[in-house]
C-alpha positions in Angstrom: 31.5 30.6 -7.8 34.7 28.7 -7.1 36.3 26.3 -9.6 35.0 23.2 -7.9 31.4 24.4 -7.9 31.8 25.5 -11.5 33.2 22.1 -12.4 30.1 20.4 -11.0 27.9 22.8 -13.0 29.8 22.1 -16.1 29.8 18.4 -16.0 26.2 18.0 -14.8 25.1 20.5 -17.4 26.8 18.6 -20.1 24.5 15.6 -19.6 21.4 17.6 -18.8 21.7 19.6 -22.0 20.2 16.9 -24.3 16.8 18.2 -25.3 16.6 20.5 -28.3 14.7 23.8 -28.2 15.1 27.3 -29.6 18.5 28.8 -29.0 19.1 31.6 -26.5 21.8 34.2 -26.4 24.9 33.1 -24.6 27.1 36.3 -24.8 25.4 37.7 -21.7 26.4 34.9 -19.4 28.6 35.8 -16.4 31.2 33.1 -17.2 33.3 31.8 -14.3 37.1 31.8 -14.5 38.0 28.6 -16.4 41.1 27.9 -14.4 43.9 25.5 -15.2 43.1 21.9 -16.4 46.5 20.6 -15.4 46.6 17.8 -12.8 43.8 15.5 -11.7 40.5 16.7 -13.0 38.2 15.0 -10.5 38.8 12.8 -7.5 36.8 9.5 -6.9 34.9 11.2 -4.1 34.0 14.1 -6.3 33.0 11.8 -9.1 30.7 9.9 -6.7 29.1 13.1 -5.5 28.7 14.3 -9.1 27.0 11.1 -10.1 24.6 11.3 -7.1 23.7 14.9 -8.0 23.1 14.0 -11.6 20.8 11.1 -10.6 18.9 13.3 -8.2 18.4 15.9 -10.9 17.0 13.3 -13.3 14.1 12.4 -10.9 12.8 16.0 -11.2 12.7 15.8 -15.0 11.9 12.3 -16.2 10.0 9.2 -14.9 12.4 6.6 -13.7 11.1 3.1 -13.4 10.1 1.9 -10.0 9.2 -1.7 -10.8 11.6 -4.0 -8.9 11.7 -6.7 -11.5 12.5 -4.3 -14.4 15.2 -2.7 -12.2 16.8 -6.0 -11.2 16.9 -7.1 -14.9 18.6 -4.0 -16.2 21.0 -3.9 -13.3 21.9 -7.6 -13.7 22.6 -7.3 -17.4 24.6 -4.2 -16.7 26.7 -5.9 -14.0 27.4 -8.8 -16.3 28.8 -6.4 -18.9 30.8 -4.4 -16.4 32.4 -7.6 -15.0 34.0 -8.0 -18.4 34.9 -4.3 -19.0 38.1 -2.4 -18.4 37.0 -1.5 -14.9 35.1 -4.4 -13.4 35.1 -2.9 -9.9 33.6 0.4 -10.9 30.3 1.0 -9.1 27.8 1.4 -12.0 24.1 2.0 -11.5 21.7 1.1 -14.3 18.1 2.3 -14.5 15.2 2.4 -17.0 13.5 5.7 -18.0 9.8 5.2 -18.7 9.8 7.0 -22.0 8.8 5.8 -25.5 11.6 7.9 -27.0 14.5 5.8 -28.2 17.5 6.8 -26.1 20.3 5.7 -23.7 22.9 7.8 -21.9 25.9 7.6 -19.6 26.0 10.0 -16.7 28.8 10.8 -14.3 29.7 8.3 -11.6 28.6 5.4 -13.6 24.8 6.2 -13.8 23.5 4.7 -17.0 19.9 5.1 -18.2 18.1 3.2 -20.9 14.7 4.4 -22.2 11.9 1.8 -22.2 11.4 2.8 -25.9 14.9 1.7 -26.8 14.3 -1.7 -25.0 11.1 -2.2 -27.0 12.9 -1.3 -30.2 15.4 -4.1 -29.8 14.8 -7.4 -31.5 17.3 -9.4 -29.4 18.8 -9.2 -26.0 22.3 -8.8 -27.5 21.0 -5.6 -29.2 20.1 -4.2 -25.8 23.4 -5.3 -24.3 25.3 -3.7 -27.2 23.8 -0.3 -26.4 24.6 -0.7 -22.7 28.1 -1.9 -23.5 28.6 1.2 -25.6 27.4 3.5 -22.7 29.7 1.6 -20.3 32.6 2.3 -22.6 31.8 6.1 -22.5 32.3 5.9 -18.7 35.3 3.6 -18.6 37.1 5.6 -21.2 36.2 8.8 -19.3 34.8 10.6 -22.3 33.1 13.4 -20.3 36.3 14.4 -18.6 38.3 14.2 -21.8 35.7 16.4 -23.5 36.2 18.9 -20.7 39.9 19.0 -21.2 39.5 19.2 -24.9 37.3 22.2 -24.6 39.9 24.0 -22.5 42.4 23.7 -25.4 40.2 25.7 -27.7 40.8 29.3 -28.3 39.6 31.5 -25.4 36.5 32.9 -27.2 35.4 29.5 -28.5 36.1 27.8 -25.2 34.2 30.5 -23.4 31.3 30.1 -25.9 31.2 26.4 -25.7 31.4 26.3 -21.9 28.9 29.0 -21.6 26.5 27.0 -23.7 27.0 24.0 -21.5 26.4 26.1 -18.4 23.1 27.1 -19.9 22.2 23.4 -19.3 22.2 24.1 -15.6 19.5 26.8 -16.2 17.7 25.3 -19.1 18.8 21.9 -20.5 17.1 22.6 -23.8 18.8 26.0 -24.2 22.2 24.5 -23.5 21.9 21.9 -26.2 20.6 24.4 -28.7 23.4 26.8 -28.0 26.0 24.1 -28.3 24.5 23.1 -31.7 24.6 26.7 -32.9 28.3 27.0 -32.0 29.2 23.7 -33.6 27.4 24.7 -36.7 29.5 27.8 -36.8 33.1 26.7 -36.4 34.0 24.3 -33.5 34.8 21.4 -35.8 37.4 20.3 -33.2 34.7 19.5 -30.7 32.6 17.6 -33.3 35.6 15.5 -34.3 36.3 14.8 -30.6 32.8 13.5 -30.1 33.0 11.4 -33.2 36.3 9.9 -31.9 34.5 9.1 -28.6 31.6 7.3 -30.4 34.1 5.2 -32.4 36.1 4.3 -29.3 32.9 3.4 -27.4 31.9 1.1 -30.3 35.3 -0.6 -30.3 35.6 -1.0 -26.5 31.9 -1.8 -26.1 32.2 -4.6 -28.7 35.0 -6.2 -26.8 33.0 -6.1 -23.6 30.0 -7.5 -25.4 31.8 -10.5 -26.8 33.5 -11.3 -23.5 30.1 -11.2 -21.8 28.7 -13.9 -24.2 26.5 -11.5 -26.2 26.6 -11.3 -30.0 29.1 -8.6 -31.2 27.2 -8.4 -34.6 24.2 -7.1 -32.7 25.8 -3.6 -32.4 26.0 -2.7 -36.1 22.7 -4.6 -36.7 20.8 -2.5 -34.2 22.4 0.8 -35.3 21.7 0.1 -38.9 18.1 -0.9 -38.3 17.6 2.2 -36.2 19.1 4.4 -38.8 16.9 2.9 -41.6 13.7 3.1 -39.6 14.1 6.8 -39.1 15.5 7.7 -42.5 12.3 9.6 -43.6 11.3 10.9 -40.1 12.4 14.5 -40.8 12.8 16.3 -37.5 11.5 13.4 -35.4 14.9 11.7 -35.2 15.3 9.6 -32.0 17.3 11.3 -29.3 19.7 8.4 -29.4 20.7 9.3 -33.0 21.1 13.0 -32.1 23.5 12.3 -29.2 25.1 9.2 -30.9 25.3 10.1 -34.6 25.4 6.9 -36.7 27.0 7.1 -40.2 27.3 4.5 -42.9 31.1 4.4 -42.3 30.7 3.9 -38.6 28.3 1.0 -39.2 30.6 -0.5 -41.7 33.6 -0.2 -39.3 31.7 -1.8 -36.5 30.5 -4.6 -38.7 34.0 -5.2 -39.9 35.2 -5.5 -36.3 32.3 -7.8 -35.5 33.1 -10.2 -38.3 36.5 -10.9 -36.6 34.6 -12.7 -33.9 33.6 -16.4 -34.4 30.0 -16.8 -35.4 27.6 -18.7 -33.1 24.0 -18.6 -31.9 23.1 -16.2 -29.1 19.6 -17.1 -27.8 17.6 -14.5 -25.8 17.0 -15.2 -22.2 13.4 -15.8 -21.1 13.7 -12.8 -18.7 14.5 -10.5 -21.7 11.2 -11.6 -23.3 9.2 -11.2 -20.1 10.6 -7.8 -19.3 9.8 -6.5 -22.8 6.3 -7.8 -22.5 5.9 -6.2 -19.1 7.0 -2.9 -20.5 4.6 -3.2 -23.4 1.7 -3.7 -21.0 2.8 -1.0 -18.5 3.3 1.6 -21.3 0.2 0.7 -23.4 -2.1 3.6 -23.8 -4.9 1.5 -25.3 -5.5 -1.8 -23.3 -7.6 -3.2 -26.1 -4.8 -2.8 -28.6 -2.2 -4.6 -26.5 -4.8 -7.3 -25.7 -5.3 -7.9 -29.4 -1.5 -8.1 -30.0 -0.9 -10.5 -27.2 -3.8 -12.8 -28.2 -2.5 -12.9 -31.7 0.9 -14.1 -30.3 -0.8 -17.0 -28.6 -1.0 -18.8 -31.9 2.4 -17.6 -33.3 6.0 -18.5 -32.8 7.6 -21.0 -30.5 5.8 -22.4 -27.4 8.0 -20.3 -25.2 6.9 -17.1 -27.0 3.3 -18.2 -26.7 3.8 -18.6 -22.9 5.3 -15.1 -22.7 2.2 -13.8 -24.5 0.0 -15.6 -21.9 2.1 -13.9 -19.2 1.4 -10.5 -20.8 -2.3 -11.2 -20.8 -2.1 -11.9 -17.1 -0.3 -8.7 -16.5 -2.9 -6.8 -18.5 -5.7 -8.4 -16.4 -3.8 -7.3 -13.3 -3.4 -3.8 -14.7 -7.1 -3.6 -15.3 -7.9 -5.0 -11.9 -9.4 -8.2 -13.3 -8.0 -10.2 -10.4 -9.9 -13.4 -11.0 -8.7 -13.6 -14.6 -5.1 -12.7 -13.5 -5.2 -15.4 -10.8 -6.3 -18.0 -13.3 -3.7 -17.1 -15.9 -0.8 -17.1 -13.4 -1.9 -20.3 -11.7 -1.8 -22.1 -15.0 1.7 -20.7 -15.8 3.1 -21.7 -12.4 1.7 -25.2 -12.8 3.6 -25.7 -16.1 6.7 -23.6 -15.0 7.1 -23.9 -11.2 10.7 -22.6 -11.3 9.9 -19.4 -13.1 10.2 -16.5 -10.7 8.2 -13.9 -12.8 5.1 -16.1 -12.9 5.2 -16.8 -9.2 5.8 -13.2 -8.3 2.9 -12.1 -10.5 0.6 -14.5 -8.7 1.8 -13.1 -5.3 1.3 -9.6 -6.6 -2.3 -10.4 -7.7 -3.1 -11.3 -4.1 -1.5 -8.1 -2.8 -3.2 -5.8 -5.3 -6.6 -7.4 -4.6 -6.0 -6.5 -0.9 -5.7 -10.1 0.2 -2.6 -9.4 2.2 -2.7 -12.6 4.2 -2.5 -14.7 1.0 0.1 -12.4 -0.5 2.2 -12.7 2.6 2.0 -16.5 2.4 3.0 -16.5 -1.2 5.9 -14.0 -0.8 7.2 -16.0 2.2 7.4 -19.1 0.1 9.0 -17.2 -2.8 11.7 -15.6 -0.6 12.6 -19.1 0.6 12.6 -20.6 -2.9 14.6 -17.7 -4.5 16.8 -16.4 -1.7 19.0 -14.2 -4.0 16.1 -12.4 -5.7 16.1 -8.8 -4.4 13.0 -7.8 -6.4 10.9 -10.5 -4.6 12.2 -9.4 -1.2 11.4 -5.8 -1.8 7.8 -6.8 -2.6 7.8 -9.1 0.4 8.7 -6.1 2.6 5.6 -4.3 1.3 3.5 -7.3 2.1 4.8 -7.5 5.6 4.0 -3.9 6.2 0.4 -4.3 4.9 0.1 -7.3 7.1 1.0 -5.4 10.2 4.5 -6.9 10.7 6.9 -3.9 10.6 9.6 -5.6 12.7 9.9 -8.5 10.3 9.9 -6.0 7.4 12.7 -4.0 9.0 14.9 -7.1 9.5 14.4 -8.2 5.9 15.0 -4.7 4.5 18.1 -4.2 6.5 19.5 -7.5 5.2 19.2 -5.9 1.7 20.8 -2.7 2.8 24.2 -4.3 2.6 23.8 -4.2 -1.2 24.8 -0.9 -2.7 22.5 -1.4 -5.7 19.5 -1.6 -3.3 20.6 1.3 -1.2 20.6 3.6 -4.3 16.9 2.9 -5.0 14.5 5.6 -3.7 12.1 2.8 -2.6 14.6 1.7 0.0 14.4 5.0 2.0 10.6 5.1 1.4 10.1 1.6 2.9 12.4 2.1 5.9 10.6 5.4 6.6 7.2 3.6 6.6 8.6 0.8 8.8 9.8 3.3 11.5 6.5 5.0 11.3 4.7 1.7 11.9 7.1 1.0 14.8 6.1 4.3 16.4 9.6 5.9 15.9 8.6 9.1 14.2 12.0 10.8 14.3 13.6 7.9 12.4 10.6 7.9 10.0 11.0 11.6 9.2 14.8 11.2 8.9 14.4 8.5 6.2 11.6 10.3 4.5 14.1 13.2 4.1 16.5 10.8 2.5 13.7 9.7 0.1 12.8 13.3 -0.9 16.4 14.2 -1.3 17.0 11.2 -3.6 14.0 12.3 -5.6 15.5 15.8 -6.1 13.0 17.5 -3.7 15.5 19.1 -1.3 13.0 21.5 0.3 10.7 18.7 1.2 13.7 16.9 2.7 14.4 19.9 4.9 10.8 20.0 6.1 11.1 16.3 7.2 14.2 17.0 9.2 12.6 20.0 10.9 9.6 17.8 11.8 11.9 15.2 13.3 13.7 17.9 15.4 10.4 18.9 16.9 9.8 15.4 18.4 10.4 15.3 22.1 12.6 12.8 23.8 15.0 12.0 20.9 18.5 10.9 21.8 21.5 13.2 21.8 22.9 11.1 18.9 19.8 11.6 16.9 19.9 15.4 17.6 23.4 15.5 16.2 22.4 13.4 13.1 19.5 15.7 12.4 21.6 18.8 12.9 24.3 17.7 10.5 21.8 16.5 7.9 19.8 19.7 8.1 23.0 21.8 7.6 23.9 19.7 4.5 20.4 20.0 3.0 20.2 23.8 3.5 23.6 24.2 1.9 22.5 22.0 -1.0 19.2 23.9 -1.4 21.1 27.2 -1.5 23.4 25.9 -4.2 20.5 24.6 -6.3 18.6 27.8 -6.1 21.7 29.8 -7.2 22.0 27.5 -10.2 18.3 27.9 -11.3 
């Protein structure tokens, strides 16, 4: 293994080693030569590749949200924060992990994940923004790479042990974390202090970003304090966020002191924040009767806007349970009173689509796309409606207009939809090519290889396509070999 390959293994393993399990022996590892950390650690191109590799690996381990409205919301709030950060041009990608565990994490290349459980734990939009600003700061301050350099300054035995533990993360994420914890418990106080320094810096820089983005700076210590108090007697069931972001009384006090330096004012939640939280509650509910009771109770509580959000939740629940007549009635009433609200109108169009009334769905999406031309979530659903209505060429033109946006290109659904479009247009080679992209994005490299080989078997493809498929197959085979060596 050369230094560059090891560097990818080290850095990806550092993030993947986040789930505790019983420790394994680390002294039997065949450690690579550590090399010299002098000079540039990683180039922008390497960092981009590293981030993409990290994101692909996540798809094989956790459930990443596919709902276009939820994705657009988390990306929008993230981009608002990034625009006021130290590096406003950095290409961040935000996503929601559909897990009830309370966690958020920053990966290489600006990939930042937020668990649905953490979103539901927040009481205000500024609390969610505070966590995201903290994770953005981990990236802008390059904490991963600084940790890498710090580890290389340890004594050789301790550096080897620490790096070996991290490398276990490429084999077993759980084992890697357990081994690191075991080493730290023994003697690597330097590394613990370095992590604490990172957390404090992320608090400070994140709070600056938070305030500049018109979110409440006081929300950061408020959320951390409430999270700490709510888990004080939980024993071993401490949220993963607190394991990877240790919160102490002094840290809360420091962040509250910094927050008090900002002028006090009201920071109302956006309606979209309330709607997305409600949507997640419905999607993740294991007992539909329980969530129905909760939503009905809210119809008589709080402000009129909160009651309307509860009504929206009941409509989503009806749609989830395929009670299409009830869902149609609820969303029609909401639109009548709130004609400019995109979520209500999109839910009505989705009701027609999921009830297989594709003609009506197409009509509704067409109007929505004209009414809200900048809404990517609606356009992605519109593409689906066009495909179901037998209009793949229109679907292709609409999707390609979205392809100019990097944040849309990164979504697995983009490759999935374009593959379906080419299949409907009777262009099987293109269809297999983009299906390969979809499977590769989802971390299924061998399935991607199969799709390319199927494309190569199609007769009459152009010489340009032959070259594209040959190069893509070579890349996929090399990647598959590397992945199998790292297992």
